LUMLUMTI-86016 format. One record per residue: x, y, z of N, C-alpha, C in turn. Coordinates in steps of 0.1 Angstrom, whole numbers, plus 5000, padded with zeros to 4 digits. Layout:
! LUMLUMTI-86016
XYZXYZXYZ;...
***
This chain:
! LUMLUMTI-86016
748946580883747946570894748446460904;748346490917748846400927747646310932;747846180931746746090935746846070950;745746000955745645980969746745910976;747345810969748445730974749645810976;749945900966751145980967750946080978;749746140980749446240990749646181004;749246061006749346001019750845971023;751645961012753045931015753846061017;753346181011754046301012753746381025;752546361030752046441041752946421053;753446301057754246291068755546361066;756146371054757346441051757246591054;756046651052755946791054755646821069;755346721077755146731091756246651099;757346721101758446641106758246611121;758246481125757946451139758946501148;760246511144761246561154761046711157;760546791147760246931149758946941158;758046851156756846861165757246831179;758146741181758646711195759346831201;760146901193760847021198759847121202;758847141194757847251197757047211210;756747091212756047051224756947061236;758247041234759147061245759147211249;759147301239759147441242757847481249;756747431245755447461251754447341247;754047271257753147161254751947201246;751747121235750647151226751047211213;752247281212752647341200752947241189;753547131193753847021184752646961178;751646941186750346891181749646991171;749747121174749247211165749947211152;751247201152752147191140751747071132;751446961139751046841132749646831126;748946941128747546951123746546881132;746746871145745846811154745346911165;744447001161744147111170743447071183;742646961183742046921195743046871205;744046791200745146751209745946871214;746146961205746947081209746247161220;744947171219744247241230744247161243;744147031242744246951254745546961261;746646971254747946981261748247121265;747847221258748247361260747347421271;746047391272745147461281745647461296;745947341301746447341315747647421318;748547421308749847501310749447651310;748647691300748247831300747547881313;746747791318746047831331747147841342;748047751342749147751352749947871351;750347911339751148031337750348161342;749048161339748248271343748148281358;748048171365747948171379749348211385;750448171379751748211383751948361382;751548421371751648561369750848641380;749648581382748748651392749448651406;749948531410750648521423751848621424;752648621413753848701414753548851414;752348891409751949031409751149061421;751048971430750349001443748848981442;748348931431746848921430746348801439;747148701439746748581447747648551458;748548641462749548621473750348741475;751348731485752248841487753648781488;754648871491756048821491756248721502;755648741514755848651525755248511522;754048511516753548381513754248311502;754948381493755748321483756948241488;757348271500758448201507758048111518;756748091519756148001530756447861526;756447771537756647631534755547571525;754347611527753247551519753347591505;753747721502753847761488755047691481;756147681488757347611482757047461480;756247401489755847261486754947251474;754047351473753147351461753947371448;755047451449755947471437756547331433;757047261443757647131440756647031434;755347031439754346941433754046981419;753847111417753547161403754647141394;755847151398757047121390757046981386;756746891395756746751391755646721381;754446781384753346751374753546811361;754246931360754546991347755546911340;756546841347757446761340756746641334;755846571341755146461335754346501323;753646621324752846671313753746701301;754846761303755746791292756346671285;756746571293757146441288756146371279;754846371284753846311276753546391263;753646521264753346601252754446581242;755746561246756846541237756746401230;756346301238756246171232755046161223;753946231226752746231218753046301205;753746411205754046491193755046431184;756046361190757146311182757046171178;756246091184756145951181754845901176;753845981176752445931172751846011160;752646091152751946151141751446061130;752245951128751945851118752845731119;752245621116753045501117753845471104;753645561094754245541081755645611081;756045681091757345741092758345631095;759145591086760145481088761545521085;762445431087763845451082764545561090;765345641082766145741088765245851095;764045881090763245981096762745931110;762445811111761945751124763145751134;764345721129765445721138765745861144;765645961134765846101139764746141149;763546101147762446131156762746071170;763045941170763345871182764545931190;765645971183766746031189766446171195;765646241187765246381192764346371204;763346281204762546261216763346221228;764246121226765046081238765846191243;766446271235767246391240766446491247;765246511241764346611248763846561261;763546431262763146381275764146391286;765446361282766546381292766746521296;766646611286766746761289765646811298;764446761295763346801304763546761318;763946631320764146581333765246661340;766346691333767446771339766946911343;766146981335765647111338764747111350;763747021351762847021362763546971375;764546881373765346841385766046961391;766647041382767347161387766447251395;765247271389764247361397763847291410;763747161410763347101423764547111433;765747101428766847111438766947251443;766747351435766747491439765647521450;764447471447763347501456763547431469;764047301468764247221481765347291489;766447341482767547401489767047531495;766147611488765647731493764847711506;764047601506763247571518764147531530;765147451527766047421538766747541543;767247631534767947751538767047841546;765847861542764847951550764647891564;764547761565764347701578765547721587;766747711581768047741589768147881592;767947971583768248111585767148171595;765948141593764848201601764348101611;765248031618764947931628764148001639;762947951642762048011653762648001666;762448101675762848091689761648071697;761848021710760748001719759948131721;758648121722757848241724758148301737;758248431737758548511749757848641749;757548701760756848831760757848941756;757249051752758149161748759149201759;760349231755761449251765761349401769;761149431782761249571786762649621787;762949731781764249791783764149881796;765249891803765149971816766150081816;765850191822766750301823766850341838;768050371843768250401857767550521861;766850521872766250641878767250721886;767250851886768250931894767950901909;769050861916768950841930768150711934;767750631925766950511929767750381927;767350281934768050151932767450071921;766150071919765449991909765350061896;765750001885765550061872764050071868;763750181861762350191857762150121844;761250021843761149951830760450041820;760950031808760450111796759850001787;758550001784758049901775758649901762;758949781757759549771743758449731734;758349791722757249751713757349601709;756149551705756149411701756849391687;756649281681757249251668757049371658;758149411652758049521642757549461629;756449511624755849461612756349531600;757349621602757949701591756949781583;756149851590755249951584756050051576;755450111566756150211558756650331566;756150351577756550471585757650441595;758150321596759050281606760450251600;761450281609762850241605763150111611;763850031604764249891609765749891611;766149861623767549851627767949711630;768949661624769349521625770849521629;771149451640772549431645773149311637;774149331630774849231622776149201629;776249071632777449021639778148921631;779448931629780348831623781148761633;780948631634781548551645782548451639;783548421646784648331642785048251654;784548121655784948031666785947931662;786847971653787947881649788847841660;789547721659790347671669791447781673;791647791686792647891691792048031694;790748051691790148171694789148161706;788948271712788148261725786648261721;786048141722784648131719784248181706;783048251706782548301693782348451694;783248521700783148661701783148731687;782248821685782148881672783348961668;783848941656784849021650784249141643;783049121638782349231630781149271638;780949401640779749451647779249571639;778149551632777549651623776149671627;775649791626774249811626773749861613;772849791607772249831594770849891597;770650021594769450091596768750121583;767550071581766850081568765550171570;765350261562764150341562763250301550;762250221551761450181540760650291533;760450411540759750521535760450591523;761750631526762450701516763450601509;763350471512764150371505765650401506;766150421519767550451521768050361532;769350341533769950261543771250321548;771650291560772850331566773550211573;774850201571775650091577776650151587;776550121600777350181610778250071616;779550091615780549991620781050031634;781049941644781649971657782849881659;784049941661785249861663785049771675;785549651674785249551684785949581698;787049671697787749711710787149831716;785949881711785349991718784849951732;785150031742784850011755783850101761;783450081774782650181781781250191774;780750091769779350101763778350101774;777250171772776250181783775450051784;775050031797774149911800772849961804;771749891801770449931805770149921820;771049861827770849851842772149891849;772150001856773350061862773849981874;773149871878773549791889774549691884;774749671872775749571867777149621869;777349741865778749811867778549951871;779450011877779350161881779050241869;778150341872777650431862776950371850;776650241851775950171840776850161828;778150151829779050141818779850011819;780049951807780649821807782249841806;782949791815784449821815785249721807;784649681796785349581787785049611773;785449521764785249551749783749511746;783249581736781949561731781649411727;782749351721782549211717782649111728;782749161741782749071752781449061760;780549161756779349171764778449041763;778248991751777348881749777948761757;779248731756779848621763779648631778;779848751784779748771798778348751803;777348811795775948801799775448661798;775948581789775548441787776048361799;777148401806777548331818776748351830;776048471831775148501842773848561837;773048481831771748531825770848581835;770848521848769848571858770248711862;771548751862772048881866771848981855;772148941843772049031832770649051826;769848951826768548951820767448911830;767348981841766348941851764848961846;764749041835763349071830762948961821;763848871817763448761808763048641817;761948571813761448461820762348341816;763048281826763848161824764848191812;765648291813766448331801767548221797;767548191784768648101779769948181778;771048121781772348201781772648261767;772448191757772748251743771848361740;770548351743769548461740769848581749;770248551762770548671771771748741766;772748671761773948741755773548831744;772748781735772348861723771548981728;770548961737769749071742770649181748;771549141756772449231763773249321753;773749251743774549321733773649411724;772449371721771549451713771149581721;770849561734770549681742771649781743;772849721746773949811748774349891735;774349821724774649891711773549991708;772249951711771150041709771350171717;771650161730771850271738773050361733;774050291729775250361724774950451712;774150401703773850471691772550561692;771750541703770550611704769450551695;769550421692768650351683768050231690;766850191687766250071691766649961681;767249851686767649741677766449651676;765949631664764749541663765049391660;766149371653766449231650768049211650;768449091650769849061648770048961637;771248961631771648861621773048821625;773348691625774648641628775248571616;776448611612777148551601778348471606;778348351603779548261606780648291596;781848331600782848371591783348261582;783448141587783848021579782748001568;781548011571780447991561780448111551;780848231556780948341547781948321536;783048261540784048221530783448121520;782748021525782047931516781048001506;780348101511779448171503780148251492;781348301495782148371485782648271474;783048161479783548061469782348011460;781148001465780047961457779748061446;780148191448780048291438781248301428;782248221431783448221423784548321428;784348371440785348471445784948611444;785748701449785448841448786748921443;786449031437787549121433787749231444;788949231450789149331461790449401458;790549521463791749611460792449651472;793749671471794549731482795549831476;795749941483796650051477798150011477;798449911485799849861486799849711491;800949661492801149521497800849511512;799849431516799549411530800349301536;801049331547801849231554801449231569;800949121574800549101588801248981594;802349011601803148901607802448841619;801448901624800748851636799448791633;799048771620797848711617797848571622;796748531629796748401636796548281628;796348291615796248171607795048091608;794048131616792848051618792048041605;791147951604790347921592791247871581;792447831584793347771574793847871563;793748001567794248101557795748081555;796448061565797848041565798247941575;799447881574799947791584800347861596;800447791607800847851620802247921618;802348041623803548111622803848181609;803148161599803348221586802748361585;803348461580802748591579801748591568;800748681569799748701559800348811550;800348781537800848871527799748881515;799249001513798249021502798849121493;798749091479799449181470798749311468;799449411463798949541460798049531447;797149631446796249641434795049561436;794349541425793049471425793249321420;792749231428792949091425791749011428;791648891423790548801425790848711437;790048721448790248651460789248541462;789848431467788948311471788248351484;787348261489786648291501787548311513;788548221515789448231526790348351525;790748381513791648501511790848631513;789548631509788748751512788548761527;788348651534788148651548789448711555;790648671550791848721556791948871553;791548911541791549061538790649131548;789549071552788649141561789049131576;789749031579790049001593791449061598;792349081589793649131593793549271599;794149291611794049421617795349471623;796449401619797749451623798649451611;799949471614800949481603800849611596;801149611583801249741575800949721561;800649831554800549831539801749901534;802549831525803749891519803349951506;803550091505803150161493804250151483;803950201471804950191460806250261463;806150371470807350451473808150391485;807650281490808350211501807850251515;807050351516806550391529805550281534;805450271548804550171554803450241562;802250201559801050261566800650151576;800850181589800450081599798950061599;798549931600797149901600796549881614;795349921615794649911628793249851627;792549841638791249781638790349871629;790550001628789750091621789850061606;791150031601791350001587790649861584;790649771594789949651592788449671590;787849761598786449791597786149841583;786949921578786749971564786849861554;787849771555787949661546786749571547;786249551559785049461561783849521552;783749651553782649711545782949691530;784149701526784549681512784249541507;784449441516784049301512782549291510;781749351519780349351517779849411504;780549521501780149591488780549511476;781749441477782149351466781249231465;780849181476779849071475778549111469;778149241472776949291465777149301450;778249351446778549351431778549221425;779149121431779248991426777848921425;777048941435775648891434774848951423;775149081420774349141409774849091396;776149051394776649021382776848871380;776448791390776748641390775848571379;776448471374775748371365775048281374;773848321380773148241390772548121385;772448091372771847971367772547851373;773847851373774547731378775047751393;775247881397775747901410774647901421;773347921417772247941426772147831437;772147701433771947601444773047601454;774347611450775347621460775347741468;774947861462774947981469773847981480;772647931476771547921486771947831498;772547711495773047631505774047691514;774947771509776047831517775447941526;774348011521773748111529773048051541;772447931539771847861550772847821561;774047781557775047741566775847861572;775447981568776248101572775448201580;774248221577773448331583772348271592;772048341603770948311611770348441617;769048451619768448571623767248541631;766748651639765548631646764348691639;764548731627763448781618762448661616;761148671619760248561617760248511603;760048381601760048321588758848381580;757748421586756648471579756948611574;758048671578758448801572759648791563;759948671558761148661549760948731536;759748741531759448811519759648961521;759249021532759549161535760949191536;761749101542763149111543763849111529;763349021521763949011507763649141499;762549201502762149331495763049441500;763649431512764549541517766049521513;766349401509767849371507768449461496;767749491485768349581476768849711482;768149761492768549891499769949871506;770149751512771349721519772549691510;772249621499773249581489773549681478;772749781478772849881467774049971469;774450041458775650131459775450261466;774150291470773950421476773850411491;774150301497774050291512775150371518;774850451528775750541535776550451546;777850471546778650391555779450481565;779450441577780050521588780850421597;782150451600782950371609783250461621;782750411633782850491645784250461651;785250501644786650471648787450601652;788750581653789650681657790150761644;790250891645790250981657788851051659;787951021650786751101650785751071661;785650941665784650901674785150821687;786350781687786950721699788350771701;788750771714790150801718790850671720;792150671718792950551720793150541735;793450421740793550391755794850461760;794850501773796050561779797050451782;796550331785797450221789797150101780;797450101767797049991758797649861762;798849851768799349721771798649651782;797949731791797249671802795849631798;795149731792793749701788793449791776;793349721764793149801752791649821750;791249941755789849981753789750121747;789050121736788850251729787750331736;787950451739787050531747786150621738;784850601739783950671730784050821733;783950901722783751041723782151071723;781551091734780151091735779551191725;780051311726779451421718779551391703;780751341699780951311685780051201679;779851091687778950991683777551041683;777151111693775751171693775551261681;776451351678776351441666776251361653;777051251652776951171640775551111638;775051061649773750991649772651091646;772751221651771751321648771851361633;773051361628773251391613772551281605;772751161609772251051601770651031602;770151051614768751011616767851131621;768451241626767651341631767451321646;767451421654767351411668766051341673;764951371665763651311669763551161669;764451091662764350951661765250881671;766050961679767050901687766550891702;766950781708766750771723767750671728;768450701739769450611744770350681754;771550631754772550671764772750821764;772950881753773251021752772051111754;770851061752769751141752768751111763;768750991769767650951778768150881791;769350881794769850811806770650911815;771050861827771850941836773250881837;773650801828775050741829775950861827;776950871835777850991835778950981824;779150861819780150841808781450791814;782450761806783750711810784450821819;785450781826786150871835786551001827;786351121832786751241825788151251821;789051181828790451191824790751131810;789751061805789951001792789351091781;789251221784788851321774787551291767;786551261775785151251770784451381772;783151381769782351501770781451501782;781951551793781151541805779851621805;779751721796778551801795777451741787;777751621781776651561773775551511782;774351521778773251481787773151331789;
***
């Protein structure tokens, strides 16, 4: 028979303090319940249970929505709750591991003290990581969704037959992305590295998303495409721009009063974007709702934050005219990328996407000359590889760096309060089922007759129009080919003069 003195000595051995501390680390109150103190267990567990229930309700939309989850006030609340939960967890660990009994001495007490100290440090590290991620996310959202000055809706204008003044066409207000609407975003990749002319976009893509049938289309326009339509035919004859598409924004920014007379006190940078959006929209027959600009140097940083990308080439790529910007190669050194599938760093992936000259040397020794159209295809391959890496990434350790790189890389005019809606559409853009179209040669543009004097790709109006009809249906299109009187590029360049 065990007497009372023996029982008081054995009880602490059956309730290990170090295990109680571990349990309270896993969930505050569990260690107290294990130690036979139900009242203390309820005291520590109840606030956490209520907090978890509130979090589940918010995530399920009961007490919030996707946009509010990314609002500054909500993220600030997350930081405060994270700090409070850290203090509560530390208190629960100390209470469970160091206060079950004063009679735990010797080796058992040293084990308990060591366990509690390790758990305290682990808890601090865990909650600090959460705080860093949330703070980085808030900073990134502020950078990406930087607000612009308030301005009235921009009226698009179409030239009237035989008239001097363009007839303004009202443009809808902010697109709230209702389920019945298609969202069209102009994606521009810019590179203002030393030795390059300003920040003219190297990448010009239109991403069109249909929230109703959950589909997306990615349309690539070669940067040397010329003769794009302009909303005001007074700018150039026939309302056509006699330069490259990637020059429109820079030229409009130099003369905002001439290019954007409908904007009140237009800022040069904004006028440049508006002019490019309108011209690309008229070219495709789509209304461009938003833009997104990707800095190519930051894009390389974002790839490095993910640990690189796996990209493939059918043969060895050699580009002796690659300009070496962004420190991909030294001045005068050719760009050489190996055949097959390899792991690319950020700068190497950027070179893969930017090279547009040289050749690919196949296994049998033949050389396939590279053009801007091949580069457009590789650019889309990089975006798809980035999507795969994001889906497979070990984001636990990569997330803070990745979020920061995104903030230094991407900017858009999508309002901050719609960030949650945008996040809900991203899987459509990054998914494997997105349809990809490159409006290149020979299907959609003709090569220039005098490439040495002025390298302008001439659009095939009917081919581009038919492609857009196939993608979106004629009912959704409006623009150069369907609703203006622009006559098109000179007939000698083999365009379709019969197009409306």
